[in-house]
C-alpha positions, 0 to 999 in steps of 0.5 A: 492114962494116955501114953505116946512115944515121940521122936524129938529133934528128928529128921525122920522117924527113927532118928532124934530122941524117943520120949514118952509122953503121959497125959493125965487129969491129975498127978499120981504118986511120984513113985508111980511116975518113976516106975512108969518111966523105968518100964518105958525104958527110954531116956525120958518120960514127960508127965503132963497135967493141964492146970487152968490156962497152962500145963504143968510138966515133969520129967523122969529118966528110968531112975531119977526125976530131972529139973529140965528136959528139952526133947520130952518137952518138945514131944509133949508139945507135939502131942498137944498140937497134933492130938489135942487140937491145941489152938494157940501157936504157943503152949505154956508149961510150968516146971521146976525150971520155971515157965517154958514155952513151945511155939509151932511154926509149920513143921518146926517146934521151938522151945523157949528155955532159960539160958544156963549159967556156966563157968570155966573150971580147971581141966583136971587130970581125971577128966582126961580119963573119962573119954578116949579123946582128950578135952581142951577146955572144961566148964561147969554148967548148972547140972553138967560138965561141959568138955570142949574138944579139938574137932568134930571127929573127936566127938563122932569117934569118942568112947566113954568110960561109963564106969568112971562117969557113973561115979560122978554123982555131983552132976547129971551128965557130961556134955562133949562138944566141938566146932562142926565141919558142916554145922556150927557145932556138934555134941554128945551127952553121956549120963550113966549116973542118971540112968542114961548111958548116952542120950540120943539128943539133949535139948537142955544141954543146948541151953549151955551149948548155944551161949558158949558157941554163940560167943566163940563163933560171934553169931546168935543163930546156930545150926547144931548136930548131936552125933549120937547113933540116931543123930539129933537136928537142932536150930538154936538162937541165943537171946541173952537170958533165953535160948530158942531151940527148934526141931521136928517131932514125929509120933512113933506110937499112941496107946494107953497104960492099964491103970487097973493093975496099980490103982 
């Protein structure tokens, strides 16, 4: 089993979000994929099998399988383009979230993902306890809570109460966001309940963030920065039912998993 580690939505190596990519000929048992993801010890590991004219992709955090992961999909496309001589400009992936496409244009890889459904909800008192800063708006997306704050400095300096967030079993994680000072919007993503205290860059969260800020700022092309310690650099486009999310990827390591230990 081939194993790659790729920094996705990066500026240079050691920025962006590390993702594991496992290329396989056939699907192993779910338990084995979960164990590999735990052993890798990074936010997401993507598992990919070629099926006829497309690829089937699945994503695992160290403790659960998730329905959608942007940075690990970007990383998988990078591996196929760079190491498997994939000749077309666009790769089609099938997944639990439907068909996903990734297009290569020089250094940029562009995800074509479905736009997320989100709605405004009451800003409950308990939400003021989750972070050191106080949110001004709250939304429920398909899988997460989205909290809006007053300024970029709120997001940059925010401190999360991981104990409280870890008890939120009804969502995958919490997106926090604000209008940016030098970019259109900034964000961070916390998901201790999914085995990821803070995700370094969250492509899937931008399927919610892009339409939200597109409406707020009255523009459909936006530059985004995820303000984790490693920083994430994203270029987003709102196309109605679909969201385009572009970024760079760089390989950190290439190797193999010794399957003789678990066959």
